[in-house]
Wavefront OBJ file of the C-alpha trace (Angstrom):
o trace
v -6.007 -19.375 13.656
v -8.444 -18.390 16.372
v -9.210 -14.679 16.214
v -12.398 -12.800 16.965
v -14.550 -11.472 14.167
v -14.040 -8.040 15.763
v -10.514 -8.081 14.278
v -11.752 -6.330 11.135
v -9.302 -5.668 8.319
v -9.776 -2.900 5.753
v -8.075 -3.777 2.463
v -7.436 -0.473 0.725
v -6.821 -0.352 -3.009
v -6.067 3.004 -4.662
v -7.117 2.817 -8.314
v -6.762 5.139 -11.294
v -7.923 3.980 -14.739
v -7.569 0.274 -13.925
v -10.639 -1.033 -15.777
v -8.497 -3.440 -17.805
v -7.490 -5.494 -14.766
v -9.414 -4.434 -11.673
v -12.205 -7.005 -11.929
v -9.768 -9.913 -12.128
v -7.602 -8.409 -9.395
v -10.537 -8.081 -7.011
v -11.893 -11.554 -7.826
v -8.519 -13.138 -7.119
v -8.214 -11.281 -3.832
v -11.694 -12.248 -2.663
v -10.961 -15.884 -3.472
v -7.745 -15.848 -1.411
v -9.369 -14.022 1.506
v -11.735 -16.945 2.011
v -8.770 -18.785 3.533
v -8.791 -16.419 6.517
v -10.790 -18.056 9.296
v -13.024 -15.885 11.495
v -11.514 -12.634 10.225
v -13.793 -10.045 8.665
v -12.130 -8.381 5.676
v -13.621 -5.532 3.653
v -12.366 -4.553 0.219
v -12.279 -0.776 -0.176
v -11.336 0.665 -3.562
v -10.465 4.356 -3.707
v -11.323 5.412 -7.234
v -8.947 8.298 -7.821
v -10.837 10.260 -10.471
v -10.716 7.541 -13.139
v -12.012 8.407 -16.607
v -12.703 4.773 -17.547
v -15.018 2.149 -15.999
v -12.940 1.543 -12.862
v -15.693 2.887 -10.580
v -18.481 0.784 -12.105
v -16.408 -2.414 -12.144
v -15.080 -1.982 -8.601
v -18.612 -1.502 -7.227
v -19.398 -5.126 -8.126
v -16.792 -6.444 -5.691
v -16.083 -3.772 -3.087
v -16.978 -0.592 -1.282
v -15.862 2.305 -3.461
v -14.725 5.705 -2.228
v -14.727 8.191 -5.073
v -12.423 11.120 -5.857
v -14.067 13.369 -8.434
v -10.655 14.305 -9.855
v -7.322 12.498 -9.937
v -5.355 13.486 -6.832
v -2.543 10.914 -6.747
v -1.804 7.592 -5.084
v -0.818 9.252 -1.801
v -4.123 11.109 -1.616
v -6.050 7.932 -2.448
v -4.203 5.990 0.250
v -4.905 8.800 2.735
v -8.621 8.609 1.915
v -8.613 4.849 2.495
v -6.755 5.053 5.801
v -9.017 7.862 7.020
v -12.005 5.660 6.198
v -10.454 2.798 8.178
v -9.808 5.140 11.099
v -13.358 6.556 11.148
v -14.931 3.130 10.892
v -12.737 1.715 13.676
v -11.008 -1.043 11.732
v -8.404 -2.770 13.855
v -6.095 -3.329 10.871
v -5.627 -1.999 7.350
v -3.653 -3.266 4.380
v -2.868 -1.324 1.212
v -2.479 -3.132 -2.109
v -1.999 -2.014 -5.712
v -4.825 -2.337 -8.219
v -2.709 -3.368 -11.211
v -2.336 -7.029 -10.219
v 1.340 -6.693 -9.275
v 0.783 -8.158 -5.801
v -0.045 -11.828 -5.297
v -3.212 -12.282 -3.193
v -1.409 -14.924 -1.117
v 1.106 -12.228 -0.101
v -1.790 -10.043 1.017
v -2.874 -12.879 3.314
v 0.726 -13.162 4.587
v 0.661 -9.480 5.538
v -2.655 -9.906 7.370
v -1.421 -12.965 9.250
v 1.739 -11.116 10.302
v -0.332 -8.239 11.650
v -2.674 -10.511 13.568
v 0.002 -12.766 15.009
v 2.728 -10.302 15.974
v 3.207 -6.998 17.792
v 4.393 -5.090 14.723
v 2.576 -1.888 13.771
v 3.721 -1.595 10.150
v 4.347 -4.665 7.998
v 6.051 -3.910 4.677
v 5.922 -6.423 1.853
v 9.425 -6.287 0.362
v 10.081 -7.212 -3.254
v 13.800 -6.726 -2.652
v 14.062 -9.626 -0.216
v 12.957 -11.818 -3.138
v 13.762 -9.706 -6.226
v 13.426 -12.519 -8.766
v 12.903 -11.014 -12.215
v 12.459 -7.388 -11.171
v 13.375 -5.195 -14.180
v 16.749 -3.503 -13.767
v 15.324 0.028 -14.028
v 12.793 -0.721 -11.280
v 15.488 -2.280 -9.112
v 17.764 0.751 -9.547
v 15.028 3.271 -8.771
v 13.804 1.284 -5.793
v 17.284 0.906 -4.317
v 17.982 4.606 -4.760
v 14.773 5.630 -3.031
v 15.304 3.142 -0.211
v 18.812 4.517 0.398
v 17.500 8.090 0.373
v 14.681 7.103 2.732
v 17.269 5.695 5.138
v 19.470 8.796 4.918
v 16.779 11.460 5.155
v 13.961 9.670 6.999
v 16.054 7.582 9.362
v 14.187 4.335 8.630
v 16.085 1.446 7.067
v 14.081 -0.888 4.847
v 14.935 -2.747 1.665
v 11.770 -1.744 -0.238
v 10.640 1.728 0.757
v 8.300 2.021 -2.238
v 6.248 -1.122 -1.717
v 2.508 -0.600 -2.127
v 1.711 -3.705 -0.082
v 1.746 -2.613 3.560
v -0.096 -3.618 6.712
v -1.109 -1.196 9.475
v -2.080 -1.886 13.079
v -4.747 0.288 14.712
v -1.957 2.310 16.311
v -0.357 2.882 12.899
v -3.709 3.884 11.382
v -4.069 6.526 14.088
v -0.470 7.780 14.100
v 0.403 7.939 10.396
v -1.060 11.050 8.786
v -0.154 11.202 5.103
v 0.323 14.721 3.740
v 1.812 14.084 0.289
v -0.376 13.219 -2.684
v 2.051 11.508 -5.067
v 4.289 8.433 -4.945
v 6.463 10.044 -2.272
v 3.826 8.992 0.268
v 5.523 5.575 0.537
v 8.644 7.139 2.067
v 6.517 9.503 4.132
v 4.701 6.551 5.735
v 8.018 5.080 6.864
v 9.231 8.409 8.191
v 6.011 9.017 10.150
v 6.110 5.439 11.482
v 9.692 5.883 12.662
v 8.926 9.233 14.241
v 6.022 7.674 16.162
v 8.266 4.818 17.349
v 6.086 2.244 15.637
v 7.417 -1.279 15.286
v 8.279 -1.971 11.636
v 9.038 -5.287 9.950
v 9.549 -6.417 6.350
v 8.476 -9.762 4.953
v 9.374 -11.085 1.480
v 6.785 -10.949 -1.289
v 6.784 -11.873 -4.973
v 5.963 -9.124 -7.453
v 4.076 -10.098 -10.611
v 5.450 -8.131 -13.553
v 3.328 -7.926 -16.688
v 3.388 -5.520 -19.607
v 0.419 -3.816 -17.997
v 1.887 -3.468 -14.481
v 5.231 -2.266 -15.865
v 3.376 0.626 -17.450
v 2.171 1.710 -14.011
v 3.845 2.966 -10.854
v 7.266 4.435 -10.266
v 10.338 4.465 -12.469
v 13.915 5.600 -11.947
v 13.088 8.748 -13.958
v 10.865 10.246 -11.257
v 13.029 9.071 -8.327
v 14.792 12.437 -7.918
v 11.488 14.300 -7.969
v 10.179 12.021 -5.238
v 13.329 12.550 -3.142
v 12.989 16.325 -3.476
v 9.363 16.158 -2.427
v 9.904 14.045 0.694
v 12.803 16.250 1.831
v 10.626 19.338 1.368
v 7.811 17.714 3.335
v 10.176 16.766 6.151
v 11.582 20.299 6.379
v 8.049 21.687 6.575
v 7.154 19.392 9.454
v 10.352 19.840 11.468
l 1 2 3 4 5 6 7 8 9 10 11 12 13 14 15 16 17 18 19 20 21 22 23 24 25 26 27 28 29 30 31 32 33 34 35 36 37 38 39 40 41 42 43 44 45 46 47 48 49 50 51 52 53 54 55 56 57 58 59 60 61 62 63 64 65 66 67 68 69 70 71 72 73 74 75 76 77 78 79 80 81 82 83 84 85 86 87 88 89 90 91 92 93 94 95 96 97 98 99 100 101 102 103 104 105 106 107 108 109 110 111 112 113 114 115 116 117 118 119 120 121 122 123 124 125 126 127 128 129 130 131 132 133 134 135 136 137 138 139 140 141 142 143 144 145 146 147 148 149 150 151 152 153 154 155 156 157 158 159 160 161 162 163 164 165 166 167 168 169 170 171 172 173 174 175 176 177 178 179 180 181 182 183 184 185 186 187 188 189 190 191 192 193 194 195 196 197 198 199 200 201 202 203 204 205 206 207 208 209 210 211 212 213 214 215 216 217 218 219 220 221 222 223 224 225 226 227 228 229 230 231 232 233 234 235
């Protein structure tokens, strides 16, 4: 791959109380990123008011942006994307801190951004569901259907935390919500801005630890209510 070093990629990782796994997660990512030739990648952890050692551990491997209090994954992602916008990164990729995403899939997202004209690249677990727990599959499908109905954007995995953004997407997508509903909001804002969206299959890594994090079918209705409210406000 022959790309200029100016094609800088900000890898944004929202993190809240992830001291148990964040060091290993960041080490594995840095190791995989070495395979990218002539592309400058910067790891940026957004420490979302953690009460454990997440901040101290993340500083060893990345730039850390610090929220003094916990604001939510949407707010942390917004902080990361605003940082990428201010610092003129050409691309940004968001990835979870709990080790659920394979570093090789992160590289796949980056390569898709660099070698296509898509503005938003969504890593879909549903194109390769494998051993996804049934409750996660149900909640994810429900939210994806609701995102299609209310947001007008059809994707198989609306709640994926592994997403790639072109410079145009970084500039156009302005996240307002603070919680998990931000995933659907991103798709809605991308569709409204006529951004080019594509999904690529990824493999999710489910551990006892990662299953204790993130979304469940229980909060799906709350998320749906929130994104509908946000849409009505912005209409």
